[in-house]
C-alpha positions as CSV (number, residue, x, y, z in Angstrom):
1,X,-2.3,16.8,23.4
2,X,-2.7,14.5,20.3
3,X,-0.6,15.0,17.2
4,X,-2.4,16.2,14.5
5,X,-0.1,14.4,12.0
6,X,-1.8,12.1,9.0
7,X,0.3,10.1,6.9
8,X,-0.7,9.2,3.4
9,X,1.1,5.8,3.1
10,X,-0.3,4.9,-0.3
11,X,0.0,7.7,-3.0
12,X,0.7,7.0,-6.2
13,X,2.2,9.1,-9.2
14,X,2.2,8.3,-12.8
15,X,2.9,10.3,-15.9
16,X,2.0,8.1,-18.9
17,X,2.9,10.8,-21.6
18,X,6.8,10.1,-20.6
19,X,6.9,6.7,-19.2
20,X,4.9,3.4,-19.6
21,X,2.0,2.2,-17.2
22,X,1.0,-1.1,-19.2
23,X,-2.0,-2.0,-16.7
24,X,-3.6,1.7,-17.4
25,X,-5.7,1.2,-20.5
26,X,-8.2,3.7,-21.4
27,X,-11.2,1.5,-20.2
28,X,-10.0,3.2,-16.9
29,X,-11.7,6.3,-17.8
30,X,-10.4,9.3,-15.5
31,X,-7.0,7.2,-14.5
32,X,-5.7,7.2,-18.4
33,X,-4.2,10.5,-17.9
34,X,-1.0,12.4,-16.1
35,X,-1.0,12.4,-12.1
36,X,1.8,14.7,-10.7
37,X,1.9,16.0,-7.7
38,X,0.5,19.5,-8.5
39,X,-2.5,17.9,-9.5
40,X,-3.1,16.5,-5.8
41,X,-1.5,19.8,-4.2
42,X,-4.7,21.7,-4.2
43,X,-6.6,18.7,-2.2
44,X,-4.1,18.2,0.3
45,X,-5.0,21.2,2.8
46,X,-8.7,20.2,3.0
47,X,-7.8,16.4,3.5
48,X,-5.5,17.1,6.8
49,X,-2.9,15.1,5.5
50,X,0.3,16.1,6.6
51,X,2.9,14.1,4.7
52,X,3.1,10.9,2.1
53,X,4.8,7.8,1.1
54,X,4.8,7.5,-2.8
55,X,4.3,3.7,-3.8
56,X,5.4,2.4,-7.0
57,X,2.6,2.0,-9.7
58,X,4.8,0.0,-12.4
59,X,6.9,-2.8,-12.2
60,X,9.8,-0.4,-13.8
61,X,12.7,1.4,-12.6
62,X,11.4,4.7,-14.5
63,X,8.7,4.7,-12.1
64,X,11.0,4.2,-9.1
65,X,13.4,7.3,-10.7
66,X,10.5,9.8,-11.0
67,X,9.1,9.1,-7.7
68,X,12.6,9.7,-6.5
69,X,13.1,13.0,-8.3
70,X,9.7,14.1,-6.6
71,X,10.3,12.9,-3.2
72,X,14.0,14.6,-3.2
73,X,12.3,18.0,-4.1
74,X,9.4,17.9,-1.7
75,X,9.0,18.7,1.9
76,X,5.4,16.8,1.6
77,X,6.9,13.5,0.7
78,X,8.6,11.6,3.4
79,X,9.3,8.0,2.1
80,X,9.0,5.7,-1.3
81,X,8.1,2.1,-2.1
82,X,10.4,1.1,-4.8
83,X,10.5,-1.5,-7.6
84,X,12.9,-4.4,-8.0
85,X,12.8,-7.6,-10.6
86,X,11.3,-9.9,-7.3
87,X,12.3,-12.9,-9.9
88,X,15.4,-11.8,-10.8
89,X,17.7,-12.0,-7.6
90,X,21.1,-10.4,-9.0
91,X,19.5,-7.5,-10.7
92,X,17.6,-7.0,-7.5
93,X,20.3,-7.3,-5.7
94,X,22.3,-4.8,-7.7
95,X,19.3,-2.0,-7.2
96,X,19.1,-2.9,-3.2
97,X,23.0,-1.9,-3.3
98,X,21.8,1.5,-4.5
99,X,18.2,2.2,-2.8
100,X,19.7,1.6,0.5
101,X,22.0,4.6,0.0
102,X,19.0,6.6,-0.3
103,X,17.4,7.4,2.8
104,X,14.0,8.3,1.1
105,X,13.5,4.7,-0.2
106,X,11.5,2.8,2.5
107,X,10.1,-0.5,1.0
108,X,9.6,-2.8,-1.9
109,X,7.0,-3.3,-3.9
110,X,5.7,-5.4,-7.0
111,X,2.6,-5.3,-8.9
112,X,2.4,-9.2,-7.5
113,X,-1.5,-9.1,-7.7
114,X,-2.1,-8.9,-11.5
115,X,-1.5,-12.6,-12.0
116,X,-3.8,-12.3,-15.3
117,X,-0.7,-10.6,-16.8
118,X,1.2,-13.4,-18.8
119,X,4.5,-12.4,-16.4
120,X,3.2,-14.2,-13.9
121,X,1.3,-17.2,-15.7
122,X,-1.7,-16.4,-13.7
123,X,0.6,-17.9,-10.7
124,X,-1.8,-17.1,-7.5
125,X,1.4,-18.4,-5.8
126,X,3.8,-16.6,-7.7
127,X,5.0,-14.8,-4.6
128,X,6.4,-18.0,-3.1
129,X,8.5,-19.1,-6.0
130,X,12.1,-20.1,-5.2
131,X,13.4,-16.9,-7.1
132,X,11.3,-14.7,-5.3
133,X,12.0,-16.0,-2.1
134,X,15.6,-15.7,-2.9
135,X,15.0,-12.0,-3.6
136,X,12.5,-11.3,-0.8
137,X,15.9,-12.6,1.3
138,X,18.0,-9.7,0.1
139,X,15.0,-7.3,1.0
140,X,14.9,-8.7,4.3
141,X,18.6,-8.2,4.9
142,X,18.6,-4.6,3.1
143,X,16.4,-3.7,6.2
144,X,13.6,-2.3,3.8
145,X,9.6,-3.2,3.9
146,X,7.6,-5.3,1.6
147,X,4.1,-3.6,0.6
148,X,2.0,-6.9,-1.0
149,X,-1.2,-6.3,-3.0
150,X,-3.7,-9.3,-2.3
151,X,-7.0,-9.2,-4.1
152,X,-8.1,-12.4,-3.6
153,X,-8.2,-15.4,-1.0
154,X,-5.1,-17.2,-2.7
155,X,-2.9,-14.1,-2.4
156,X,-4.1,-13.4,1.5
157,X,-2.8,-17.2,2.0
158,X,0.7,-16.5,0.8
159,X,1.1,-13.9,3.6
160,X,1.5,-16.2,6.6
161,X,3.8,-18.3,4.6
162,X,5.9,-15.0,3.8
163,X,5.6,-14.1,7.2
164,X,7.2,-17.1,8.6
165,X,9.8,-17.6,6.2
166,X,11.0,-13.8,6.9
167,X,10.5,-13.3,10.4
168,X,12.8,-10.0,9.7
169,X,10.8,-8.4,6.9
170,X,7.8,-6.2,7.8
171,X,5.0,-6.6,5.6
172,X,2.1,-4.9,4.9
173,X,-1.1,-6.0,3.3
174,X,-2.1,-3.3,1.1
175,X,-6.1,-2.1,0.9
176,X,-6.8,-4.9,3.5
177,X,-6.6,-7.1,0.4
178,X,-9.6,-5.6,-0.9
179,X,-12.6,-7.3,0.9
180,X,-15.7,-7.3,-1.1
181,X,-17.5,-4.7,1.0
182,X,-20.0,-3.9,-1.8
183,X,-21.2,-7.4,-1.5
184,X,-21.0,-7.3,2.2
185,X,-18.9,-10.4,2.1
186,X,-17.0,-11.3,5.4
187,X,-15.7,-14.9,4.8
188,X,-13.2,-16.3,3.9
189,X,-11.5,-12.6,3.9
190,X,-11.9,-12.4,8.0
191,X,-10.2,-15.7,8.5
192,X,-7.5,-15.6,6.3
193,X,-6.5,-11.9,7.7
194,X,-6.7,-13.2,11.0
195,X,-4.5,-16.0,10.4
196,X,-2.0,-13.4,8.8
197,X,-2.1,-11.5,11.9
198,X,-0.9,-13.9,14.2
199,X,2.7,-13.1,12.7
200,X,4.0,-9.8,14.3
201,X,5.7,-8.7,11.3
202,X,2.5,-8.4,9.3
203,X,0.3,-5.2,9.0
204,X,-2.5,-3.9,7.5
205,X,-3.2,-0.8,5.4
206,X,-6.3,0.5,5.5
207,X,-6.7,1.8,1.9
208,X,-8.5,1.7,-1.3
209,X,-12.0,1.0,0.5
210,X,-13.6,3.2,-1.9
211,X,-13.3,1.3,-4.8
212,X,-14.3,-2.1,-2.9
213,X,-17.6,-0.5,-2.1
214,X,-21.0,0.5,-3.6
215,X,-21.0,3.8,-5.6
216,X,-23.4,5.0,-2.6
217,X,-21.1,4.0,0.2
218,X,-20.8,5.5,3.3
219,X,-18.5,4.9,6.4
220,X,-21.1,2.9,7.7
221,X,-20.1,0.3,5.4
222,X,-16.6,0.6,5.9
223,X,-17.0,0.7,9.9
224,X,-17.2,-3.3,10.7
225,X,-14.1,-4.0,8.0
226,X,-12.1,-1.5,10.1
227,X,-13.2,-2.5,13.4
228,X,-12.2,-6.1,12.9
229,X,-8.9,-5.0,11.3
230,X,-7.7,-3.1,14.3
231,X,-9.3,-5.2,17.0
232,X,-7.2,-8.1,15.1
233,X,-3.8,-6.8,14.2
234,X,-3.9,-3.5,16.9
235,X,-3.7,-0.1,16.3
236,X,0.2,-0.2,16.3
237,X,0.2,-2.5,13.2
238,X,-2.7,-0.5,11.0
239,X,-2.2,2.6,9.0
240,X,-4.1,4.6,6.4
241,X,-3.3,5.1,2.7
242,X,-5.2,7.2,0.0
243,X,-4.7,5.3,-3.3
244,X,-4.9,8.4,-5.0
245,X,-5.4,8.8,-8.3
246,X,-7.2,5.4,-8.0
247,X,-9.6,6.6,-5.6
248,X,-10.9,8.9,-8.3
249,X,-12.5,5.9,-10.1
250,X,-15.3,6.9,-7.4
251,X,-14.5,9.8,-5.4
252,X,-11.9,12.6,-4.4
253,X,-9.2,12.9,-2.3
254,X,-10.9,15.0,0.5
255,X,-14.0,12.7,0.7
256,X,-11.7,9.6,1.1
257,X,-9.5,11.2,3.7
258,X,-12.8,12.7,5.8
259,X,-14.3,9.3,5.6
260,X,-10.9,7.4,6.8
261,X,-10.4,9.7,9.7
262,X,-13.9,9.4,10.7
263,X,-14.1,5.8,10.5
264,X,-11.5,5.5,13.1
265,X,-12.8,8.0,15.1
266,X,-14.4,5.7,17.7
267,X,-10.9,4.4,18.9
268,X,-9.1,5.6,21.8
269,X,-6.6,9.2,20.9
270,X,-3.9,6.5,21.4
271,X,-4.9,4.3,19.1
272,X,-5.9,6.9,16.3
273,X,-2.8,8.6,16.6
274,X,-0.7,5.1,16.2
275,X,-3.6,4.6,12.7
276,X,-2.9,8.5,11.7
277,X,0.9,8.1,11.7
278,X,2.5,6.3,14.4
279,X,2.3,3.1,12.7
280,X,3.8,4.3,9.0
281,X,6.5,6.5,10.9
282,X,7.6,2.9,12.4
283,X,6.7,0.8,9.8
284,X,8.6,2.8,6.8
285,X,11.3,4.4,9.5
286,X,10.0,7.7,8.7
């Protein structure tokens, strides 16, 4: 019998009244608020989700330690994707030495898609800078994984370089690199994602598709993108993530998860198991 496990590999939390999230501005409307786990809890039973991975939402240690606090008091949270300053290897090394002592820390992420920020000097290749590469080598040696946020073609082009430089580092491309589903755009997204898939340490995360779609999206809009990813990466390198609370810009947690389960429903039972939970368990060592 197939397992009913369903792991949300991309869940954020933030409490703006307690710590800084400098990318969240009033213009983001409903996101400019506090999102604690208690706010999501009522929606979880109807979503079918059985466990989650908390993912950093700020390039700060405060965000990481808040997630850890929640994770250590939760039976639902199975892992945390934490922050280290990727361009400051010595500081990152000190943090990693602490992180590997906590079994709930599974991976590392920075908001590296936010290259318009002055700290990144609008550099789409920031992730390839020597100082960052030095830190990623430490992440690779630590055994932790790496969530990479890509939102344009230049970002996706970085993935094969990272995969080649760090063959023992498991890398997942968050949100499928945000394809333009609303505009029904296919290239160069598809070719670049295919090039990244040639490296066995690169994985794909189906998440955040609703906010890449038109307001009246349907599962049929997502289907060709998801079918392509599963055919290209394989079910054993594809996982699901809810991207709460960012998804509330257009929808709610239950509706998004119903759509995500539906969009993979045509695959074999074995493939669905991988996409629903087994890939996540392997990638994040849950």
